[in-house]
C-alpha positions as MATLAB code, in Angstrom:
seq = 'XXXXXXXXXXXXXXXXXXXXXXXXXXXXXXXXXXXXXXXXXXXXXXXXXXXXXXXXXXXXXXXXXXXXXXXXXXXXXXXXXXXXXXXXXXXXXXXXXXXXXXXXXXXXXXXXXXXXXXXXXXXXXXXXXXXXXXXXXXXXXXXXXXXXXXXXXXXXXXXXXXXXXXXXXXXXXXXXXXXXXXXXXXXXXXXXXXXXXXXXXXXXXXXXXXXXXXXXXXXXXXXXXXXXXXXXXXXXXXXXXXXXXXXXXXXXXXXXXXXXXXXXXXXXXXXXXXXXXXXXXXXXXXXXXXX';
ca = [
      45.165   -1.492   55.599;
      42.393    0.527   54.258;
      42.541    4.102   53.665;
      40.632    6.905   52.178;
      41.429    8.438   48.400;
      40.431   11.049   45.697;
      40.266    9.805   41.825;
      42.049   12.305   40.405;
      42.207   10.563   36.725;
      39.896    7.864   34.869;
      42.490    5.616   33.014;
      39.911    3.161   31.609;
      36.569    1.203   33.266;
      38.723   -0.398   35.929;
      41.455    1.425   36.491;
      42.108    4.815   38.028;
      44.921    7.489   39.661;
      43.525    8.175   43.269;
      45.437   10.027   45.314;
      45.928    8.988   48.952;
      46.175   12.019   51.199;
      48.378   10.290   53.855;
      50.831    9.147   51.808;
      50.364   11.555   48.526;
      49.663   15.121   50.058;
      46.741   17.316   48.993;
      47.366   18.452   45.109;
      47.081   22.015   46.472;
      50.191   21.405   49.135;
      53.517   22.106   48.282;
      54.364   18.918   48.950;
      52.640   16.562   46.757;
      53.079   13.665   44.031;
      51.948   14.857   40.634;
      48.820   13.275   39.371;
      50.836   10.943   36.751;
      52.870    9.542   39.372;
      50.013    8.485   41.636;
      49.770    4.983   41.715;
      46.991    3.380   39.589;
      44.557    1.320   41.483;
      42.110   -1.510   40.364;
      38.478   -1.261   40.837;
      36.982   -4.241   42.641;
      33.676   -4.812   41.399;
      31.199   -7.725   40.942;
      31.373   -9.775   38.040;
      29.740   -8.049   35.001;
      29.410   -4.879   36.507;
      31.010   -2.051   34.760;
      31.588    1.064   37.267;
      31.116    4.575   36.769;
      33.734    6.292   38.636;
      34.277    9.888   38.069;
      37.233   12.209   39.024;
      36.764   13.777   42.617;
      34.738   10.683   44.044;
      36.284    9.630   47.542;
      36.848    5.720   47.536;
      38.022    3.506   49.998;
      41.394    2.128   48.662;
      43.076   -1.412   50.311;
      46.328   -2.851   49.050;
      47.054   -6.187   47.936;
      49.585   -7.735   49.980;
      50.068   -4.899   51.947;
      51.872   -3.405   49.155;
      51.368    0.190   48.553;
      52.442    0.257   44.826;
      49.253   -2.052   44.368;
      46.082   -0.256   45.348;
      42.519   -1.421   44.984;
      39.525    0.927   45.237;
      36.943   -1.292   47.333;
      34.063    1.223   47.422;
      32.981    4.672   46.423;
      31.623    7.193   49.427;
      28.207    8.184   48.782;
      27.834   11.624   47.000;
      24.605   13.480   46.480;
      26.433   13.879   42.691;
      26.384   10.970   42.200;
      23.112    9.700   42.978;
      21.810    9.057   39.959;
      24.831    7.815   37.898;
      24.355    4.887   35.617;
      26.188    1.729   35.725;
      26.375   -0.916   33.356;
      25.458   -4.577   34.590;
      25.669   -7.892   32.824;
      24.259  -11.067   35.258;
      22.720  -14.059   34.206;
      19.809  -13.087   36.828;
      18.592  -10.577   38.845;
      16.730  -10.070   42.051;
      15.509   -6.633   43.315;
      14.202   -7.256   46.811;
      13.962   -2.950   47.435;
      11.950   -0.189   45.424;
      14.421    1.091   42.592;
      13.860    3.474   39.495;
      15.073    2.274   35.987;
      15.896    4.543   33.608;
      13.562    4.705   30.568;
      16.503    3.180   28.453;
      17.003    0.211   30.607;
      17.334   -3.046   29.158;
      16.882   -6.187   31.109;
      18.118   -9.349   28.320;
      15.869   -9.204   25.392;
      12.871   -7.528   27.487;
      12.631   -3.798   26.230;
      12.149   -1.252   28.000;
       8.035   -0.886   26.844;
       8.064   -4.286   28.481;
       9.477   -3.711   31.501;
       6.443   -0.822   31.988;
       3.903   -3.294   30.894;
       5.337   -5.595   33.462;
       4.486   -2.820   36.786;
       1.237   -2.285   34.845;
       0.256   -5.677   34.784;
       1.234   -5.840   38.403;
      -1.510   -2.908   38.815;
      -4.323   -4.602   36.815;
      -4.004   -7.928   38.741;
      -4.129   -6.232   42.096;
      -7.417   -4.159   40.856;
      -9.082   -7.231   39.961;
      -8.499   -8.724   43.321;
      -9.299   -5.728   45.267;
     -12.572   -5.482   43.399;
     -13.024   -9.202   44.247;
     -12.548   -8.790   47.643;
     -14.996   -5.700   47.726;
     -17.518   -7.760   46.153;
     -17.223  -10.149   49.095;
     -17.399   -7.806   51.302;
     -20.513   -5.912   50.073;
     -22.470   -9.015   49.993;
     -22.199   -9.307   53.702;
     -21.790  -13.404   53.308;
     -18.475  -13.670   52.981;
     -19.287  -16.502   50.304;
     -18.587  -16.966   47.098;
     -21.906  -18.469   45.219;
     -20.541  -17.972   41.548;
     -17.191  -17.198   39.808;
     -16.911  -15.657   36.457;
     -14.123  -15.235   33.666;
     -15.034  -12.960   30.932;
     -18.849  -12.799   32.137;
     -18.763  -16.382   31.781;
     -19.621  -18.549   34.827;
     -16.994  -21.110   35.372;
     -17.932  -22.433   38.925;
     -20.974  -22.554   41.168;
     -19.431  -24.428   44.175;
     -16.431  -26.234   45.135;
     -13.012  -25.509   43.674;
     -12.759  -23.520   40.543;
      -9.589  -23.781   38.671;
      -8.253  -20.601   36.787;
      -5.893  -20.856   34.474;
      -3.366  -17.771   34.402;
      -1.591  -17.439   31.291;
       2.113  -18.358   31.426;
       2.595  -18.281   27.702;
       1.072  -16.674   24.109;
      -0.575  -20.650   23.453;
      -2.066  -20.129   26.430;
      -4.372  -17.176   25.195;
      -7.873  -17.295   23.850;
      -7.933  -16.924   20.188;
      -8.748  -12.976   20.184;
      -9.776  -13.329   16.343;
      -6.404  -11.329   15.418;
      -5.634  -14.992   13.468;
      -7.390  -17.819   11.613;
      -8.283  -20.626   13.978;
      -9.512  -23.930   12.532;
     -10.923  -25.971   15.246;
     -10.612  -29.407   12.924;
      -6.714  -28.576   12.093;
      -4.487  -31.268   13.393;
      -0.988  -30.363   13.013;
       1.027  -33.116   11.621;
       4.926  -33.194   10.509;
       3.663  -33.966    7.146;
       0.941  -31.721    5.915;
       1.372  -32.504    2.255;
      -0.463  -34.840    0.364;
       1.186  -38.394   -0.884;
       1.298  -37.444   -4.356;
       3.205  -33.648   -3.892;
       5.525  -35.600   -1.560;
       6.540  -37.829   -3.742;
       7.021  -35.031   -6.251;
       9.023  -33.051   -4.169;
      11.426  -36.192   -3.430;
      11.935  -36.550   -7.235;
      13.525  -33.060   -7.526;
      17.196  -33.110   -8.073;
      18.849  -30.532   -5.668;
      19.559  -27.324   -7.685;
      16.792  -28.394  -10.293;
      15.490  -26.048  -12.685;
      12.171  -26.021  -14.372;
      12.155  -27.692  -18.125;
      11.834  -23.783  -19.616;
      12.691  -23.000  -23.081;
      14.644  -19.536  -23.187;
      15.149  -19.208  -26.867;
      13.835  -20.692  -30.227;
      16.108  -20.585  -33.482;
      15.434  -20.974  -36.886;
      18.689  -22.148  -38.710;
      20.562  -21.059  -35.642;
      19.220  -17.647  -36.050;
      17.472  -16.471  -32.796;
      13.874  -14.976  -32.894;
      12.721  -11.987  -30.676;
      10.931  -13.122  -27.528;
       7.676  -10.747  -27.158;
       8.590   -9.707  -23.325;
       4.942   -8.237  -22.191;
       3.577  -12.295  -22.513;
       6.892  -14.473  -23.572;
       5.870  -15.821  -26.797;
       7.829  -16.211  -29.930;
       6.083  -15.297  -33.214;
       7.185  -17.674  -35.989;
       7.065  -15.577  -39.411;
       5.946  -17.128  -42.836;
       8.546  -17.563  -44.918;
       9.847  -15.154  -47.816;
      12.151  -14.890  -50.396;
      14.817  -13.148  -47.878;
      13.976  -14.791  -44.859;
      13.361  -18.430  -43.444;
       9.849  -19.293  -41.539;
       7.087  -21.703  -41.696;
       5.930  -22.665  -45.469;
       2.067  -22.754  -46.303;
       0.683  -25.766  -48.127;
      -1.330  -25.329  -51.262;
      -3.198  -27.385  -53.863;
      -3.457  -24.456  -56.255;
      -1.731  -24.492  -59.662;
       1.938  -23.381  -59.840;
       1.638  -23.810  -56.041;
       3.482  -26.484  -53.597;
       1.849  -29.000  -51.526;
       3.687  -30.297  -48.071;
       2.634  -34.084  -47.231;
       1.113  -33.926  -43.936;
       2.424  -37.514  -43.194;
       6.302  -36.835  -43.723;
       6.393  -33.466  -44.464;
       8.134  -33.862  -47.972;
       6.768  -30.951  -50.435;
       6.127  -31.466  -54.182;
       4.736  -29.285  -57.079;
       1.066  -29.632  -57.774;
       1.164  -28.461  -61.386;
       2.802  -25.952  -63.352;
       1.650  -23.569  -66.056;
       3.603  -22.510  -69.347;
       3.218  -19.078  -68.293;
       5.762  -19.805  -65.168;
       8.470  -20.930  -67.401;
      11.287  -19.117  -67.971;
      13.920  -19.751  -70.806;
      17.368  -18.346  -70.460;
      18.935  -16.225  -73.439;
      20.525  -19.257  -75.753;
      18.949  -22.193  -74.540;
      16.402  -24.424  -76.444;
      13.192  -25.111  -74.434;
      11.737  -28.564  -75.787;
       7.784  -29.178  -75.128;
       6.660  -32.803  -75.866;
       2.872  -32.272  -77.050;
       0.666  -35.636  -78.518;
      -1.527  -35.119  -81.714;
      -4.671  -36.269  -81.622;
      -3.801  -39.520  -83.699;
      -1.977  -40.397  -80.405;
       1.504  -39.907  -81.803;
       4.137  -37.411  -81.019;
       5.515  -34.261  -83.607;
];
């Protein structure tokens, strides 16, 4: 049995409380079933579609196994108020055979509303070109195409002209928005063999060999952040550093072969005698003896 009902309460997307006047009475009557006591009806819809029922909609109701306690909403009657209602629909493919109006925020898969709009203009542009061609043939009076051009370039003057209709971006001619090298040949290995071998020698997670800190006697030297350089100072009486070699009197010279240091010559003026100590100097006389 199929009867008409009135939607009185929306429970969720696919379930609603429906009043069946022949069984439940009208809500304004003295004998009627309260809304909360009405049976919950399941909405029957196609896979992937989300119905957009509203309170007050008139629907057709059937019953599973002819059980009044298992009502099923089979469809909704036309209502001017619901003429522009919106429903969500998820399907694997869509084929619309009649004229229809899509809302501005309509998406079809990954196709945006703007791209959907562009499809309409694409169709119009192609039709305009076809109409222009037909008018050109009609105006010539002969009905014979003597030449076919594409973007101002003649592609055929007789016989059959094969016009490629682009179906993907790679079919389009280069419009100057990217660099094109006619001599470029793509391969799976665009590295030179030397670079490839160098990459293969790198260990996973390897880091470049970079000195991060320089120390003198375990004391780190400051790093200049502007150019990442380290200045090693000249040694002083209180700080470690670089020692300069000299050949002068009372100076220390450094052997460049092994880095050892020695005093060149010592002036007596540099000798220091501690109080209580005796300083003996050995000096030769002019006879070659010692005093």
